[in-house]
Backbone bond lengths (Angstrom), bond angles and torsions (degrees), N, CA, C in turn:
res aa  C-N    CA-C-N  psi(-1)  N-CA   C-N-CA  omega(-1)  CA-C   N-CA-C  phi
1 M - - - 1.446 - - 1.523 111.87 -
2 D 1.315 114.27 15.39 1.460 118.68 179.33 1.526 112.92 -62.25
3 F 1.326 117.24 -20.07 1.465 119.53 178.05 1.528 111.42 -60.23
4 L 1.332 117.07 -23.04 1.468 119.87 176.37 1.522 111.21 -66.16
5 L 1.333 116.44 -30.26 1.464 120.26 176.76 1.526 110.00 -63.81
6 E 1.341 116.02 -38.84 1.465 121.20 178.40 1.525 111.21 -65.40
7 E 1.316 116.44 -24.08 1.461 121.62 179.97 1.527 112.29 -88.93
8 G 1.336 116.73 2.43 1.459 120.47 175.87 1.519 115.14 97.54
9 F 1.321 117.38 3.83 1.460 120.57 176.98 1.523 108.98 -88.44
10 D 1.325 116.81 165.56 1.460 119.40 -175.59 1.532 112.64 -110.57
11 E 1.312 114.61 173.11 1.475 122.07 -179.62 1.526 111.67 -59.33
12 N 1.320 116.15 -32.19 1.458 120.12 -179.45 1.532 110.71 -61.20
13 L 1.321 117.06 -41.37 1.466 119.97 178.05 1.528 110.43 -62.39
14 I 1.314 116.56 -44.42 1.469 120.53 179.40 1.525 110.10 -60.18
15 K 1.314 116.25 -42.55 1.462 120.88 178.35 1.525 110.98 -61.68
16 Q 1.325 116.76 -44.26 1.465 121.40 179.83 1.531 111.07 -64.28
17 L 1.324 117.08 -40.59 1.462 120.65 178.41 1.525 110.56 -62.62
18 K 1.327 116.85 -41.47 1.463 121.14 179.70 1.524 111.53 -65.82
19 Q 1.323 116.75 -32.92 1.462 120.48 178.26 1.527 111.96 -76.71
20 R 1.307 117.08 -32.28 1.460 121.85 -172.69 1.529 113.76 -85.40
21 Y 1.329 116.84 -34.69 1.463 120.09 -172.53 1.522 111.83 -112.37
22 D 1.321 115.31 152.10 1.466 120.03 178.35 1.530 110.24 -78.48
23 S 1.322 115.52 168.55 1.464 120.58 -173.42 1.529 112.67 -64.13
24 S 1.320 118.62 -34.90 1.464 119.42 -179.46 1.535 111.34 -67.54
25 T 1.317 116.95 -37.65 1.464 120.89 176.75 1.513 110.37 -65.38
26 L 1.324 116.40 -43.88 1.462 120.35 179.89 1.523 111.80 -68.64
27 D 1.331 116.95 -35.71 1.463 120.41 177.05 1.527 110.81 -61.74
28 L 1.327 116.71 -43.84 1.459 120.53 177.65 1.526 110.51 -63.89
29 F 1.317 116.46 -41.51 1.462 122.07 178.55 1.530 110.34 -58.11
30 I 1.314 116.64 -44.80 1.466 121.34 179.64 1.526 110.74 -69.34
31 L 1.319 116.71 -41.93 1.460 121.69 179.03 1.529 110.99 -60.63
32 E 1.306 116.45 -36.25 1.469 122.52 -179.19 1.537 111.78 -92.97
33 R 1.308 116.98 27.15 1.465 122.89 -175.07 1.527 113.19 -47.76
34 E 1.316 116.87 -49.02 1.459 120.14 -176.93 1.530 111.04 -61.88
35 N 1.312 116.01 -43.15 1.461 119.68 178.51 1.524 111.01 -67.13
36 V 1.329 116.55 -40.10 1.475 120.47 177.17 1.526 109.73 -57.27
37 Q 1.318 116.14 -45.97 1.461 120.06 179.50 1.530 111.18 -64.02
38 D 1.334 116.68 -40.06 1.465 120.00 177.95 1.527 111.19 -60.64
39 V 1.328 116.75 -42.93 1.469 120.89 179.50 1.526 109.80 -65.70
40 I 1.320 117.55 -43.84 1.473 120.72 177.05 1.516 110.22 -57.39
41 H 1.330 117.32 -47.93 1.470 121.40 -178.64 1.530 111.25 -63.46
42 Y 1.322 116.53 -40.13 1.463 119.98 178.71 1.532 110.22 -64.52
43 F 1.321 116.91 -45.14 1.464 120.03 178.37 1.522 110.73 -59.95
44 Q 1.329 116.96 -41.54 1.459 119.90 178.19 1.523 110.57 -63.63
45 K 1.321 115.92 -42.00 1.464 121.48 -177.71 1.528 111.97 -62.34
46 I 1.328 117.53 -41.50 1.466 119.85 -177.30 1.528 113.05 -86.75
47 G 1.341 116.56 -6.71 1.467 120.07 173.68 1.513 116.43 101.77
48 I 1.331 117.61 14.08 1.467 119.80 175.12 1.529 107.57 -68.06
49 I 1.320 116.91 125.26 1.466 121.58 -176.83 1.536 113.25 -95.66
50 P 1.328 119.99 -45.86 1.474 119.05 -173.58 1.543 113.52 -82.41
51 I 1.330 116.46 53.26 1.469 120.39 -177.99 1.526 110.53 -63.62
52 E 1.315 117.05 -40.36 1.464 120.01 179.31 1.528 110.81 -61.54
53 E 1.316 116.96 -43.31 1.471 120.75 178.05 1.526 110.85 -62.49
54 L 1.337 116.36 -39.19 1.464 120.33 178.36 1.527 110.85 -65.71
55 L 1.324 116.44 -39.43 1.470 119.49 176.50 1.531 110.56 -61.06
56 L 1.304 116.45 -39.62 1.465 120.66 -177.56 1.528 113.49 -75.47
57 S 1.301 117.30 -23.89 1.459 118.62 -176.73 1.525 114.80 -115.15
58 R 1.334 116.89 -21.31 1.469 120.89 -175.92 1.529 110.86 -138.13
59 I 1.322 116.71 50.60 1.465 120.73 -174.75 1.536 112.05 -57.11
60 E 1.330 116.67 -30.57 1.464 120.60 -178.62 1.527 112.08 -62.90
61 L 1.313 116.48 -25.82 1.458 121.54 177.75 1.532 111.16 -59.69
62 F 1.311 116.35 -34.50 1.462 121.69 -175.43 1.525 113.12 -80.53
63 T 1.314 116.79 -11.72 1.465 119.57 177.88 1.528 111.34 -97.12
64 K 1.328 116.92 -3.51 1.465 120.40 176.42 1.530 109.05 -72.90
65 D 1.308 114.39 154.85 1.457 120.56 177.13 1.528 109.88 -60.02
66 I 1.317 116.81 135.41 1.466 121.42 -176.92 1.524 111.60 -58.77
67 N 1.330 117.23 -35.81 1.467 119.43 179.90 1.523 111.39 -67.55
68 T 1.317 117.50 -32.96 1.463 121.41 175.57 1.522 110.04 -64.54
69 I 1.330 116.18 -42.21 1.465 121.49 178.35 1.527 110.08 -63.32
70 K 1.326 116.31 -49.10 1.464 120.39 -179.28 1.522 111.00 -60.73
71 D 1.321 116.92 -44.41 1.469 120.70 179.67 1.524 111.24 -60.23
72 A 1.319 116.89 -40.07 1.464 120.49 179.29 1.527 110.70 -61.75
73 F 1.314 117.09 -41.75 1.467 120.43 178.79 1.523 111.31 -70.41
74 L 1.337 117.00 -37.88 1.461 120.84 -177.10 1.526 112.88 -69.46
75 K 1.319 117.16 -19.59 1.466 120.84 177.87 1.526 111.57 -73.31
76 H 1.321 116.13 -12.42 1.457 122.05 -176.72 1.522 109.13 -128.30
77 N 1.288 116.04 177.12 1.457 121.59 173.94 1.529 107.14 -74.93
78 I 1.340 116.77 106.08 1.470 121.41 -173.63 1.518 111.18 -56.08
79 K 1.322 117.13 -46.27 1.466 120.54 -178.07 1.524 111.24 -59.00
80 Q 1.330 115.76 -42.32 1.465 120.28 -179.39 1.528 110.98 -67.08
81 V 1.332 116.73 -43.04 1.463 120.24 179.32 1.526 110.21 -63.47
82 V 1.319 116.79 -42.47 1.476 120.78 178.45 1.525 110.23 -59.41
83 E 1.323 116.71 -45.12 1.471 120.06 178.64 1.521 111.25 -61.09
84 L 1.330 116.50 -42.53 1.462 120.52 179.65 1.531 111.12 -63.71
85 V 1.318 116.98 -44.81 1.471 121.25 -179.26 1.524 110.25 -67.21
86 N 1.318 117.00 -40.45 1.464 119.81 178.44 1.525 111.77 -64.17
87 H 1.314 116.38 -29.10 1.464 121.12 177.67 1.533 111.19 -77.89
88 D 1.338 116.07 -40.40 1.465 121.22 -177.82 1.526 107.85 -154.25
89 I 1.326 117.35 115.44 1.465 120.52 -175.24 1.523 112.77 -62.98
90 N 1.305 117.57 -19.67 1.465 119.75 177.44 1.520 112.21 -64.69
91 N 1.326 116.63 -18.58 1.453 120.20 177.29 1.525 112.51 -68.85
92 I 1.304 118.27 -11.98 1.458 121.44 175.73 1.530 110.02 -63.42
93 D 1.314 116.55 -24.92 1.456 121.18 177.89 1.526 111.66 -66.86
94 W 1.299 115.86 -19.48 1.450 122.49 179.60 1.522 110.74 -61.89
95 L 1.340 116.00 -27.60 1.462 120.25 179.82 1.502 108.47 -74.97
């Protein structure tokens, strides 16, 4: 999961992810590295701020196909959804 370091996250996040998730979840996360990075970059691009919190609570979101993620945001007012998620990450379930 060192690729997260390249994305600007720290060792502490990696440690927390290893403590929170089982090995099969983490294996899928690593296997889907490119997609995980695409989702991180997309979230950064549209202004999602609590990416670390989302990784810690909704890691499965980052293994979804990037086009599925984009389509979910495009079905709604992206700016409004971003504001809602930045206020409370549980609003990501709204998608």
